[in-house]
C-alpha positions in Angstrom: -12.3 -5.6 27.6 -10.0 -6.7 25.4 -12.3 -8.0 22.7 -9.1 -10.0 21.3 -9.3 -11.8 25.1 -11.8 -14.7 23.9 -11.2 -16.3 27.5 -10.0 -14.6 30.3 -7.1 -16.2 33.1 -10.1 -16.9 35.3 -11.1 -19.0 32.5 -14.8 -17.0 31.8 -15.4 -16.6 28.2 -15.3 -12.5 28.2 -18.6 -10.6 28.0 -18.5 -10.6 23.6 -19.6 -14.2 24.2 -22.4 -13.8 22.2 -20.8 -12.5 19.1 -18.1 -15.1 19.5 -21.0 -17.4 19.3 -22.6 -15.9 15.6 -19.0 -15.6 14.6 -18.5 -19.4 14.9 -21.8 -20.1 13.6 -21.0 -18.5 10.8 -17.3 -19.5 9.9 -18.9 -22.9 9.9 -21.9 -22.4 7.1 -19.6 -20.2 5.1 -16.2 -21.7 5.2 -17.1 -25.1 3.0 -18.6 -22.2 0.5 -15.2 -20.1 0.3 -12.9 -22.9 0.8 -11.8 -23.0 -2.6 -12.1 -19.3 -3.6 -8.4 -17.7 -4.0 -7.6 -14.4 -4.2 -6.4 -11.8 -7.7 -4.5 -9.5 -7.0 -3.4 -6.4 -10.1 -1.2 -4.7 -7.0 2.0 -5.8 -5.2 4.2 -4.8 -2.3 7.6 -6.5 -2.7 9.3 -7.4 0.2 12.7 -9.1 0.3 14.0 -10.5 3.9 17.6 -9.7 2.7 16.4 -5.8 2.6 14.7 -5.9 5.8 17.7 -8.0 7.2 20.1 -5.1 5.9 18.0 -2.2 7.2 16.5 -4.0 10.7 12.9 -4.9 11.7 10.8 -4.5 13.8 12.1 -3.6 17.8 10.5 -2.2 20.7 10.5 1.4 20.8 12.0 1.9 17.3 9.6 0.5 14.8 9.6 3.7 12.7 13.2 3.6 11.2 13.2 -0.3 10.8 12.1 -1.8 7.3 9.1 -3.7 8.3 7.6 0.1 9.6 7.7 1.5 5.9 6.3 -1.5 4.1 3.4 -1.2 6.6 2.8 2.5 6.1 2.9 1.7 1.8 0.5 -1.6 2.8 -1.7 0.5 4.9 -1.7 3.1 1.9 -2.3 1.5 -1.1 -5.0 -0.3 1.2 -7.4 2.9 0.8 -7.7 2.0 -3.4 -10.0 -0.9 -1.8 -8.2 -3.5 -4.1 -7.0 -6.5 -3.6 -2.7 -6.4 -2.5 -0.2 -9.5 -2.9 2.8 -9.1 -1.0 5.3 -10.8 -2.4 9.0 -11.6 -2.8 11.2 -10.5 -5.5 11.4 -13.5 -7.3 7.8 -13.3 -8.2 5.9 -13.3 -12.1 6.1 -9.3 -12.3 3.2 -9.8 -15.2 0.4 -10.3 -13.2 0.4 -7.0 -11.9 -0.7 -3.3 -12.7 1.4 -1.5 -10.3 4.0 -2.9 -7.8 4.9 -1.3 -5.0 8.8 -1.7 -4.0 9.9 0.6 -0.4 12.6 0.6 0.4 14.1 -1.4 -2.0 17.9 -0.7 -2.1 19.5 -4.1 -1.8 19.0 -5.6 -5.5 20.3 -8.0 -7.9 20.4 -7.7 -11.2 17.8 -10.2 -12.7 15.3 -8.0 -10.7 16.4 -5.1 -12.1 16.1 -6.3 -16.1 12.5 -8.0 -14.8 11.1 -4.6 -13.0 12.5 -2.8 -16.1 10.6 -4.6 -18.6 7.5 -4.7 -16.1 7.4 -0.9 -16.6 8.6 -0.8 -20.6 5.6 -3.3 -20.8 2.9 -0.8 -19.0 2.7 -1.3 -15.3 3.8 1.0 -12.6 6.3 0.9 -10.7 6.7 2.8 -6.6 10.4 3.1 -5.7 11.6 5.4 -2.9 14.8 7.0 -1.4 17.8 5.1 -1.4 16.4 2.4 -4.3 18.5 0.4 -6.4 22.0 1.9 -4.7 23.4 -1.3 -3.3 24.3 -4.7 -4.3 22.2 -8.4 -2.4 26.0 -8.7 0.0 25.5 -4.8 0.8 28.2 -3.4 -1.3 27.8 0.0 -2.1 27.0 0.5 -6.0 29.2 3.6 -7.8 25.8 4.8 -8.7 23.6 8.4 -7.1 19.9 7.4 -6.0 17.5 6.2 -7.8 20.6 3.7 -8.7 20.4 1.4 -11.4 16.5 2.9 -11.4 17.8 6.1 -12.4 17.5 5.8 -16.6 13.7 5.1 -16.4 12.6 7.1 -13.4 13.8 10.2 -14.8 15.4 11.5 -11.6 18.5 11.4 -9.8 19.4 12.6 -6.4 22.3 15.0 -6.0 22.3 15.3 -2.5 20.1 14.3 0.4 19.2 16.3 3.7 19.1 13.7 6.9 16.7 14.5 9.4 17.8 11.6 11.8 21.5 13.8 11.8 20.1 17.3 11.9 16.7 16.5 13.5 16.7 20.2 14.9 15.4 21.8 11.5 13.0 19.2 11.0 10.0 21.9 11.5 10.8 23.5 9.1 10.1 21.0 6.3 7.0 19.8 4.7 5.7 18.1 1.5 2.3 18.8 -0.4 1.2 17.2 -3.6 0.4 19.6 -7.0 -2.9 20.9 -6.0 -3.7 20.9 -2.9 -3.2 22.5 0.3 -2.6 19.2 3.0 0.9 19.1 4.2 2.8 16.7 5.3 5.9 16.2 8.0 9.4 14.6 6.3 10.4 11.5 8.7 13.8 11.5 8.3 15.3 12.5 4.5 14.8 14.6 2.5 16.5 14.1 -1.6 17.7 16.5 -3.4 16.5 15.7 -7.0 17.6 17.2 -10.2 14.5 15.6 -12.6 15.8 14.7 -16.0 12.6 13.5 -17.8 10.5 12.9 -14.9 7.5 15.2 -13.4 7.3 16.6 -9.8 3.7 15.7 -8.4 4.8 16.5 -5.2 7.3 18.9 -3.8 9.3 20.4 -0.5 7.6 23.7 1.2 10.1 25.5 3.4 13.5 26.2 4.1 15.9 25.4 1.6 14.5 22.7 -0.3 11.4 25.0 -0.9 10.1 24.8 -4.2 11.8 21.3 -4.6 10.8 17.8 -6.1 9.6 15.6 -3.3 7.6 12.8 -5.6 8.3 12.2 -9.3 6.1 10.5 -12.2 8.1 9.6 -15.5 6.9 8.2 -18.0 8.8 5.1 -19.6 7.9 3.0 -22.7 4.1 2.0 -22.1 4.5 2.3 -18.3 5.6 4.7 -15.4 7.8 5.4 -12.2 7.1 6.9 -9.8 9.7 7.9 -7.4 9.9 8.9 -3.7 12.4 11.2 -2.6 11.2 11.6 1.1 9.2 9.6 3.9 6.2 10.5 6.3 4.6 9.3 9.5 1.4 10.5 8.4 -1.1 7.8 7.1 -2.5 10.4 4.7 0.6 10.7 2.7 0.7 7.4 1.6 -2.9 7.6 0.8 -2.9 10.5 -1.8 0.1 8.4 -3.0 -1.9 5.8 -4.2 -4.2 7.9 -5.0 -2.0 9.8 -7.5 -1.1 6.1 -8.9 -4.2 5.2 -9.0 -5.3 7.8 -11.2 -2.3 7.5 -13.1 -3.6 3.8 -13.5 -7.0 4.1 -13.8 -7.6 2.0 -11.0 -11.4 2.1 -9.9 -12.1 0.3 -6.1 -13.2 -3.4 -6.3 -16.6 -1.5 -4.5 -16.5 2.1 -3.7 -17.0 2.3 -0.1 -16.5 4.7 2.9 -13.2 5.7 3.9 -12.1 3.4 7.0 -13.9 0.3 4.7 -11.4 -2.5 3.3 -12.6 -4.0 0.1 -11.2 -7.4 -0.6 -12.3 -10.1 -3.0 -12.1 -13.6 -4.1 -13.4 -15.9 -6.8 -13.9 -19.4 -7.5 -14.7 -20.6 -11.1 -18.2 -19.4 -11.1 -18.5 -16.6 -8.3 -16.7 -13.8 -7.2 -17.1 -13.2 -3.3 -16.5 -9.4 -2.0 -15.7 -8.8 1.8 -16.5 -5.7 3.3 -15.1 -4.7 6.7 -15.8 -1.7 8.3 -12.6 -0.9 10.7 -14.5 2.2 11.9 -16.6 2.9 14.7 -19.1 4.6 13.0 -21.9 3.5 11.1 -22.2 3.2 7.1 -25.5 3.0 5.5 -26.6 2.3 2.1 -23.4 1.4 0.6 -24.3 1.3 -3.7 -23.5 -1.5 -5.5 -23.0 -2.3 -9.1 -25.2 -4.4 -9.7 -27.3 -6.9 -7.5 -25.7 -9.4 -5.5 -25.8 -11.7 -2.8 -25.8 -10.9 0.6 -23.7 -14.3 2.2 -24.3 -14.1 5.8 -28.0 -13.1 5.6 -29.1 -15.1 2.3 -30.3 -12.2 1.2 -30.9 -11.8 -2.9 -30.9 -9.1 -5.1 -29.2 -6.8 -2.5 -28.1 -3.4 -4.2 -26.8 -1.8 -1.3 -25.3 -3.0 1.9 -25.4 -1.5 5.1 -22.6 -1.4 7.9 -22.9 -0.8 11.7 -19.3 -0.3 13.9 -16.9 -3.0 13.3 -19.1 -4.6 10.8 -18.6 -7.2 7.9 -20.3 -7.9 4.7 -19.9 -11.0 2.3 -21.4 -10.8 -1.0 -21.2 -12.7 -3.9 -21.8 -12.4 -7.6 -21.9 -14.4 -10.6 -19.0 -14.0 -13.0 -19.4 -12.1 -16.2 
């Protein structure tokens, strides 16, 4: 049966009726307690409807090449860091964040450019990808090479590109590898030929004419960093590996260190921080250690120092603000 199908077309509750009843009771009990809590994130993913409209959005049978698909891949990759992530427009206040992920930011206005430059100079980490900063908001091309208006702070320029959509027959020649690892990822649609100015490579292409060329770079600008991704991949682990490289640079640790496949988020009110652990796997995860004793909000147990999660289970923990 479909777990999301609460009531079937025959009017009957699906076989998970007892589970739904339990969820309803827990919502009724926990809802008032959590209603005033808010999420505070230090990672933001920029989502811009003008860029979405320009590049295309979800369509049946062709999700991979659309703006929404790339945004989803980056969001999913950075969730591996087990920290809160906001999704914000270009008009957001960037100073609230430590990391801004600006995937597919091709159309951009001058005010946003200056805002992101100031964000990096002040100590923030900006993540850009191929063809960044190359168009005006009306879709017209800027007379610059990618990463366009960000070339100076990214410390890299794109001299040429290999478009795998046009030349799909050569795609199997190429792989992407991060420095110090054996894992390889397959490019999806593009390989940019990058020339380093002040940036350093953290990943390179392997195989074919692009072997040894930088694929992903990192550049120090002011007090911050710019990561430039001159390629793409449909592999989730590609984006997760990138996210971990960004976190290592920014010294970002998980809210609670949990096994792979467990999502960790938090909310807070004036007195407490609430941590949510969601096991999105079919595996049991036993004895996940906590930083200090907490209250298990669902079971109402106090002094909890570790938590166990069955398949698809959730834990809600409360800790006083220090």
